[in-house]
PDB file as gemmi writes it, atoms N, CA and C in Angstrom:
CRYST1    1.000    1.000    1.000  90.00  90.00  90.00 P 1                      
ATOM      1  N   MET A   1      59.558 -67.495 107.516  1.00  0.00           N  
ATOM      2  CA  MET A   1      58.236 -66.844 107.554  1.00  0.00           C  
ATOM      3  C   MET A   1      58.027 -66.005 106.264  1.00  0.00           C  
ATOM      4  N   GLU A   2      56.946 -66.168 105.617  1.00  0.00           N  
ATOM      5  CA  GLU A   2      56.654 -65.531 104.379  1.00  0.00           C  
ATOM      6  C   GLU A   2      55.695 -64.357 104.647  1.00  0.00           C  
ATOM      7  N   LEU A   3      56.012 -63.207 104.104  1.00  0.00           N  
ATOM      8  CA  LEU A   3      55.131 -62.043 104.229  1.00  0.00           C  
ATOM      9  C   LEU A   3      54.489 -61.755 102.918  1.00  0.00           C  
ATOM     10  N   ARG A   4      53.303 -61.222 102.947  1.00  0.00           N  
ATOM     11  CA  ARG A   4      52.661 -60.816 101.701  1.00  0.00           C  
ATOM     12  C   ARG A   4      53.206 -59.457 101.242  1.00  0.00           C  
ATOM     13  N   ASP A   5      52.972 -59.156  99.969  1.00  0.00           N  
ATOM     14  CA  ASP A   5      53.442 -57.919  99.393  1.00  0.00           C  
ATOM     15  C   ASP A   5      52.931 -56.732 100.188  1.00  0.00           C  
ATOM     16  N   SER A   6      51.684 -56.747 100.556  1.00  0.00           N  
ATOM     17  CA  SER A   6      51.136 -55.582 101.360  1.00  0.00           C  
ATOM     18  C   SER A   6      51.825 -55.433 102.668  1.00  0.00           C  
ATOM     19  N   GLU A   7      52.223 -56.552 103.314  1.00  0.00           N  
ATOM     20  CA  GLU A   7      52.914 -56.438 104.600  1.00  0.00           C  
ATOM     21  C   GLU A   7      54.304 -55.896 104.447  1.00  0.00           C  
ATOM     22  N   LEU A   8      54.939 -56.248 103.319  1.00  0.00           N  
ATOM     23  CA  LEU A   8      56.295 -55.785 103.066  1.00  0.00           C  
ATOM     24  C   LEU A   8      56.220 -54.259 102.773  1.00  0.00           C  
ATOM     25  N   LYS A   9      55.243 -53.858 101.961  1.00  0.00           N  
ATOM     26  CA  LYS A   9      55.080 -52.461 101.653  1.00  0.00           C  
ATOM     27  C   LYS A   9      54.893 -51.617 102.942  1.00  0.00           C  
ATOM     28  N   ALA A  10      54.074 -52.173 103.835  1.00  0.00           N  
ATOM     29  CA  ALA A  10      53.845 -51.460 105.113  1.00  0.00           C  
ATOM     30  C   ALA A  10      55.117 -51.384 105.918  1.00  0.00           C  
ATOM     31  N   LEU A  11      55.941 -52.415 105.960  1.00  0.00           N  
ATOM     32  CA  LEU A  11      57.185 -52.383 106.647  1.00  0.00           C  
ATOM     33  C   LEU A  11      58.095 -51.270 106.087  1.00  0.00           C  
ATOM     34  N   VAL A  12      58.217 -51.298 104.723  1.00  0.00           N  
ATOM     35  CA  VAL A  12      59.063 -50.334 104.067  1.00  0.00           C  
ATOM     36  C   VAL A  12      58.579 -48.913 104.369  1.00  0.00           C  
ATOM     37  N   SER A  13      57.293 -48.691 104.341  1.00  0.00           N  
ATOM     38  CA  SER A  13      56.791 -47.361 104.606  1.00  0.00           C  
ATOM     39  C   SER A  13      57.139 -46.836 106.021  1.00  0.00           C  
ATOM     40  N   LEU A  14      57.367 -47.826 106.937  1.00  0.00           N  
ATOM     41  CA  LEU A  14      57.670 -47.382 108.300  1.00  0.00           C  
ATOM     42  C   LEU A  14      59.121 -47.048 108.525  1.00  0.00           C  
ATOM     43  N   LEU A  15      59.957 -47.197 107.501  1.00  0.00           N  
ATOM     44  CA  LEU A  15      61.388 -46.906 107.643  1.00  0.00           C  
ATOM     45  C   LEU A  15      61.687 -45.494 107.919  1.00  0.00           C  
ATOM     46  N   ASP A  16      60.791 -44.597 107.604  1.00  0.00           N  
ATOM     47  CA  ASP A  16      60.993 -43.180 107.955  1.00  0.00           C  
ATOM     48  C   ASP A  16      60.074 -42.654 109.069  1.00  0.00           C  
ATOM     49  N   ASP A  17      59.598 -43.598 109.880  1.00  0.00           N  
ATOM     50  CA  ASP A  17      58.778 -43.229 111.006  1.00  0.00           C  
ATOM     51  C   ASP A  17      59.576 -42.297 111.962  1.00  0.00           C  
ATOM     52  N   ASP A  18      58.803 -41.407 112.604  1.00  0.00           N  
ATOM     53  CA  ASP A  18      59.428 -40.516 113.542  1.00  0.00           C  
ATOM     54  C   ASP A  18      60.013 -41.126 114.817  1.00  0.00           C  
ATOM     55  N   ASP A  19      59.445 -42.331 115.103  1.00  0.00           N  
ATOM     56  CA  ASP A  19      59.876 -43.034 116.298  1.00  0.00           C  
ATOM     57  C   ASP A  19      61.064 -43.990 115.974  1.00  0.00           C  
ATOM     58  N   SER A  20      62.206 -43.704 116.532  1.00  0.00           N  
ATOM     59  CA  SER A  20      63.376 -44.507 116.187  1.00  0.00           C  
ATOM     60  C   SER A  20      63.275 -45.941 116.623  1.00  0.00           C  
ATOM     61  N   GLU A  21      62.481 -46.226 117.663  1.00  0.00           N  
ATOM     62  CA  GLU A  21      62.219 -47.603 118.094  1.00  0.00           C  
ATOM     63  C   GLU A  21      61.451 -48.380 117.048  1.00  0.00           C  
ATOM     64  N   VAL A  22      60.474 -47.670 116.401  1.00  0.00           N  
ATOM     65  CA  VAL A  22      59.720 -48.342 115.331  1.00  0.00           C  
ATOM     66  C   VAL A  22      60.657 -48.663 114.132  1.00  0.00           C  
ATOM     67  N   VAL A  23      61.509 -47.720 113.769  1.00  0.00           N  
ATOM     68  CA  VAL A  23      62.499 -47.934 112.708  1.00  0.00           C  
ATOM     69  C   VAL A  23      63.410 -49.087 113.002  1.00  0.00           C  
ATOM     70  N   THR A  24      63.920 -49.165 114.205  1.00  0.00           N  
ATOM     71  CA  THR A  24      64.795 -50.231 114.576  1.00  0.00           C  
ATOM     72  C   THR A  24      64.113 -51.544 114.572  1.00  0.00           C  
ATOM     73  N   MET A  25      62.861 -51.603 115.011  1.00  0.00           N  
ATOM     74  CA  MET A  25      62.094 -52.866 114.929  1.00  0.00           C  
ATOM     75  C   MET A  25      61.805 -53.293 113.519  1.00  0.00           C  
ATOM     76  N   VAL A  26      61.492 -52.369 112.670  1.00  0.00           N  
ATOM     77  CA  VAL A  26      61.213 -52.616 111.227  1.00  0.00           C  
ATOM     78  C   VAL A  26      62.479 -53.114 110.525  1.00  0.00           C  
ATOM     79  N   GLU A  27      63.611 -52.424 110.812  1.00  0.00           N  
ATOM     80  CA  GLU A  27      64.861 -52.926 110.177  1.00  0.00           C  
ATOM     81  C   GLU A  27      65.216 -54.324 110.652  1.00  0.00           C  
ATOM     82  N   SER A  28      65.036 -54.653 111.924  1.00  0.00           N  
ATOM     83  CA  SER A  28      65.314 -55.988 112.423  1.00  0.00           C  
ATOM     84  C   SER A  28      64.385 -57.011 111.769  1.00  0.00           C  
ATOM     85  N   LYS A  29      63.149 -56.663 111.617  1.00  0.00           N  
ATOM     86  CA  LYS A  29      62.138 -57.547 110.970  1.00  0.00           C  
ATOM     87  C   LYS A  29      62.618 -57.835 109.539  1.00  0.00           C  
ATOM     88  N   ILE A  30      62.940 -56.802 108.821  1.00  0.00           N  
ATOM     89  CA  ILE A  30      63.341 -56.984 107.392  1.00  0.00           C  
ATOM     90  C   ILE A  30      64.604 -57.812 107.371  1.00  0.00           C  
ATOM     91  N   LYS A  31      65.575 -57.558 108.191  1.00  0.00           N  
ATOM     92  CA  LYS A  31      66.795 -58.345 108.211  1.00  0.00           C  
ATOM     93  C   LYS A  31      66.531 -59.808 108.573  1.00  0.00           C  
ATOM     94  N   SER A  32      65.537 -60.062 109.412  1.00  0.00           N  
ATOM     95  CA  SER A  32      65.244 -61.434 109.800  1.00  0.00           C  
ATOM     96  C   SER A  32      64.682 -62.229 108.636  1.00  0.00           C  
ATOM     97  N   LEU A  33      64.204 -61.570 107.575  1.00  0.00           N  
ATOM     98  CA  LEU A  33      63.679 -62.276 106.475  1.00  0.00           C  
ATOM     99  C   LEU A  33      64.732 -62.837 105.569  1.00  0.00           C  
ATOM    100  N   GLY A  34      65.958 -62.352 105.715  1.00  0.00           N  
ATOM    101  CA  GLY A  34      67.091 -62.926 105.008  1.00  0.00           C  
ATOM    102  C   GLY A  34      67.277 -62.463 103.604  1.00  0.00           C  
ATOM    103  N   GLY A  35      68.258 -63.040 102.932  1.00  0.00           N  
ATOM    104  CA  GLY A  35      68.643 -62.652 101.569  1.00  0.00           C  
ATOM    105  C   GLY A  35      67.536 -62.770 100.496  1.00  0.00           C  
ATOM    106  N   ASN A  36      66.594 -63.646 100.779  1.00  0.00           N  
ATOM    107  CA  ASN A  36      65.467 -63.810  99.766  1.00  0.00           C  
ATOM    108  C   ASN A  36      64.684 -62.499  99.502  1.00  0.00           C  
ATOM    109  N   ILE A  37      64.753 -61.622 100.472  1.00  0.00           N  
ATOM    110  CA  ILE A  37      63.974 -60.393 100.372  1.00  0.00           C  
ATOM    111  C   ILE A  37      64.699 -59.275  99.541  1.00  0.00           C  
ATOM    112  N   ILE A  38      66.000 -59.518  99.230  1.00  0.00           N  
ATOM    113  CA  ILE A  38      66.758 -58.511  98.506  1.00  0.00           C  
ATOM    114  C   ILE A  38      66.137 -58.071  97.224  1.00  0.00           C  
ATOM    115  N   PRO A  39      65.636 -58.986  96.316  1.00  0.00           N  
ATOM    116  CA  PRO A  39      65.083 -58.512  95.063  1.00  0.00           C  
ATOM    117  C   PRO A  39      63.843 -57.599  95.308  1.00  0.00           C  
ATOM    118  N   TYR A  40      63.027 -57.887  96.310  1.00  0.00           N  
ATOM    119  CA  TYR A  40      61.882 -57.087  96.631  1.00  0.00           C  
ATOM    120  C   TYR A  40      62.362 -55.697  97.068  1.00  0.00           C  
ATOM    121  N   LEU A  41      63.360 -55.658  97.919  1.00  0.00           N  
ATOM    122  CA  LEU A  41      63.856 -54.375  98.399  1.00  0.00           C  
ATOM    123  C   LEU A  41      64.425 -53.571  97.300  1.00  0.00           C  
ATOM    124  N   GLU A  42      65.154 -54.177  96.335  1.00  0.00           N  
ATOM    125  CA  GLU A  42      65.731 -53.504  95.219  1.00  0.00           C  
ATOM    126  C   GLU A  42      64.647 -52.943  94.333  1.00  0.00           C  
ATOM    127  N   ASP A  43      63.559 -53.689  94.109  1.00  0.00           N  
ATOM    128  CA  ASP A  43      62.425 -53.158  93.341  1.00  0.00           C  
ATOM    129  C   ASP A  43      61.845 -51.914  94.033  1.00  0.00           C  
ATOM    130  N   ARG A  44      61.613 -52.019  95.345  1.00  0.00           N  
ATOM    131  CA  ARG A  44      61.059 -50.866  96.108  1.00  0.00           C  
ATOM    132  C   ARG A  44      62.013 -49.673  96.036  1.00  0.00           C  
ATOM    133  N   TRP A  45      63.348 -49.930  96.116  1.00  0.00           N  
ATOM    134  CA  TRP A  45      64.331 -48.879  96.089  1.00  0.00           C  
ATOM    135  C   TRP A  45      64.254 -48.057  94.851  1.00  0.00           C  
ATOM    136  N   GLU A  46      63.942 -48.714  93.715  1.00  0.00           N  
ATOM    137  CA  GLU A  46      63.902 -48.040  92.412  1.00  0.00           C  
ATOM    138  C   GLU A  46      62.682 -47.129  92.209  1.00  0.00           C  
ATOM    139  N   GLU A  47      61.693 -47.193  93.128  1.00  0.00           N  
ATOM    140  CA  GLU A  47      60.511 -46.364  92.986  1.00  0.00           C  
ATOM    141  C   GLU A  47      60.851 -44.943  93.337  1.00  0.00           C  
ATOM    142  N   SER A  48      60.519 -44.091  92.378  1.00  0.00           N  
ATOM    143  CA  SER A  48      60.827 -42.637  92.533  1.00  0.00           C  
ATOM    144  C   SER A  48      59.972 -41.975  93.550  1.00  0.00           C  
ATOM    145  N   SER A  49      58.829 -42.631  93.943  1.00  0.00           N  
ATOM    146  CA  SER A  49      57.896 -42.019  94.891  1.00  0.00           C  
ATOM    147  C   SER A  49      58.353 -42.096  96.321  1.00  0.00           C  
ATOM    148  N   LEU A  50      59.387 -42.899  96.589  1.00  0.00           N  
ATOM    149  CA  LEU A  50      59.867 -43.053  97.985  1.00  0.00           C  
ATOM    150  C   LEU A  50      60.728 -41.848  98.370  1.00  0.00           C  
ATOM    151  N   SER A  51      60.671 -41.548  99.641  1.00  0.00           N  
ATOM    152  CA  SER A  51      61.465 -40.449 100.191  1.00  0.00           C  
ATOM    153  C   SER A  51      62.969 -40.848 100.156  1.00  0.00           C  
ATOM    154  N   PRO A  52      63.817 -39.818 100.132  1.00  0.00           N  
ATOM    155  CA  PRO A  52      65.268 -40.096 100.138  1.00  0.00           C  
ATOM    156  C   PRO A  52      65.631 -40.899 101.390  1.00  0.00           C  
ATOM    157  N   VAL A  53      64.986 -40.642 102.516  1.00  0.00           N  
ATOM    158  CA  VAL A  53      65.249 -41.311 103.748  1.00  0.00           C  
ATOM    159  C   VAL A  53      64.998 -42.824 103.574  1.00  0.00           C  
ATOM    160  N   ILE A  54      63.870 -43.149 103.025  1.00  0.00           N  
ATOM    161  CA  ILE A  54      63.539 -44.584 102.866  1.00  0.00           C  
ATOM    162  C   ILE A  54      64.492 -45.253 101.867  1.00  0.00           C  
ATOM    163  N   GLN A  55      64.783 -44.507 100.772  1.00  0.00           N  
ATOM    164  CA  GLN A  55      65.702 -45.102  99.751  1.00  0.00           C  
ATOM    165  C   GLN A  55      67.098 -45.401 100.426  1.00  0.00           C  
ATOM    166  N   ARG A  56      67.593 -44.462 101.242  1.00  0.00           N  
ATOM    167  CA  ARG A  56      68.861 -44.693 101.877  1.00  0.00           C  
ATOM    168  C   ARG A  56      68.838 -45.876 102.805  1.00  0.00           C  
ATOM    169  N   LYS A  57      67.731 -45.933 103.606  1.00  0.00           N  
ATOM    170  CA  LYS A  57      67.586 -47.059 104.497  1.00  0.00           C  
ATOM    171  C   LYS A  57      67.462 -48.378 103.731  1.00  0.00           C  
ATOM    172  N   LEU A  58      66.805 -48.383 102.690  1.00  0.00           N  
ATOM    173  CA  LEU A  58      66.665 -49.624 101.880  1.00  0.00           C  
ATOM    174  C   LEU A  58      68.019 -50.008 101.311  1.00  0.00           C  
ATOM    175  N   GLU A  59      68.766 -49.073 100.888  1.00  0.00           N  
ATOM    176  CA  GLU A  59      70.114 -49.294 100.368  1.00  0.00           C  
ATOM    177  C   GLU A  59      70.972 -49.949 101.491  1.00  0.00           C  
ATOM    178  N   ASP A  60      70.908 -49.396 102.682  1.00  0.00           N  
ATOM    179  CA  ASP A  60      71.693 -49.993 103.795  1.00  0.00           C  
ATOM    180  C   ASP A  60      71.263 -51.353 104.099  1.00  0.00           C  
ATOM    181  N   LEU A  61      69.927 -51.579 104.147  1.00  0.00           N  
ATOM    182  CA  LEU A  61      69.435 -52.952 104.414  1.00  0.00           C  
ATOM    183  C   LEU A  61      69.851 -53.933 103.368  1.00  0.00           C  
ATOM    184  N   ILE A  62      69.823 -53.530 102.117  1.00  0.00           N  
ATOM    185  CA  ILE A  62      70.209 -54.401 100.987  1.00  0.00           C  
ATOM    186  C   ILE A  62      71.698 -54.806 101.192  1.00  0.00           C  
ATOM    187  N   HIS A  63      72.524 -53.791 101.437  1.00  0.00           N  
ATOM    188  CA  HIS A  63      73.952 -54.078 101.629  1.00  0.00           C  
ATOM    189  C   HIS A  63      74.231 -54.974 102.836  1.00  0.00           C  
ATOM    190  N   ASP A  64      73.494 -54.728 103.954  1.00  0.00           N  
ATOM    191  CA  ASP A  64      73.655 -55.624 105.136  1.00  0.00           C  
ATOM    192  C   ASP A  64      73.244 -57.068 104.763  1.00  0.00           C  
ATOM    193  N   LEU A  65      72.102 -57.258 104.112  1.00  0.00           N  
ATOM    194  CA  LEU A  65      71.603 -58.550 103.775  1.00  0.00           C  
ATOM    195  C   LEU A  65      72.579 -59.275 102.806  1.00  0.00           C  
ATOM    196  N   GLN A  66      73.098 -58.538 101.844  1.00  0.00           N  
ATOM    197  CA  GLN A  66      74.082 -59.112 100.876  1.00  0.00           C  
ATOM    198  C   GLN A  66      75.290 -59.520 101.641  1.00  0.00           C  
ATOM    199  N   PHE A  67      75.800 -58.723 102.506  1.00  0.00           N  
ATOM    200  CA  PHE A  67      77.009 -59.063 103.288  1.00  0.00           C  
ATOM    201  C   PHE A  67      76.808 -60.313 104.158  1.00  0.00           C  
ATOM    202  N   ASN A  68      75.645 -60.372 104.821  1.00  0.00           N  
ATOM    203  CA  ASN A  68      75.300 -61.477 105.626  1.00  0.00           C  
ATOM    204  C   ASN A  68      75.145 -62.724 104.812  1.00  0.00           C  
ATOM    205  N   SER A  69      74.528 -62.644 103.632  1.00  0.00           N  
ATOM    206  CA  SER A  69      74.356 -63.824 102.788  1.00  0.00           C  
ATOM    207  C   SER A  69      75.775 -64.300 102.280  1.00  0.00           C  
ATOM    208  N   PHE A  70      76.665 -63.362 102.029  1.00  0.00           N  
ATOM    209  CA  PHE A  70      77.992 -63.662 101.533  1.00  0.00           C  
ATOM    210  C   PHE A  70      78.796 -64.403 102.652  1.00  0.00           C  
ATOM    211  N   GLU A  71      78.652 -63.873 103.863  1.00  0.00           N  
ATOM    212  CA  GLU A  71      79.375 -64.492 105.014  1.00  0.00           C  
ATOM    213  C   GLU A  71      78.886 -65.924 105.281  1.00  0.00           C  
ATOM    214  N   LYS A  72      77.602 -66.148 105.152  1.00  0.00           N  
ATOM    215  CA  LYS A  72      77.043 -67.483 105.410  1.00  0.00           C  
ATOM    216  C   LYS A  72      77.354 -68.481 104.242  1.00  0.00           C  
ATOM    217  N   GLY A  73      77.500 -67.924 103.069  1.00  0.00           N  
ATOM    218  CA  GLY A  73      77.691 -68.797 101.888  1.00  0.00           C  
ATOM    219  C   GLY A  73      79.053 -69.349 101.868  1.00  0.00           C  
TER     220      GLY A  73                                                      
END                                                                             
């Protein structure tokens, strides 16, 4: 499933939502997109305008996706 840039930005912005269920759902959705999403997440991670919480969660997601891609490869 392919998401547009605006949809991906919306998902990333929800990573620091106050509702932990929302965050869990967003993380699962991002992980379901697979390793192809890593370059986008890395680009977003480099943006200085993001909160430290989002940056840390992006870092964790990138590492998880890289690990999963490595295991499948």
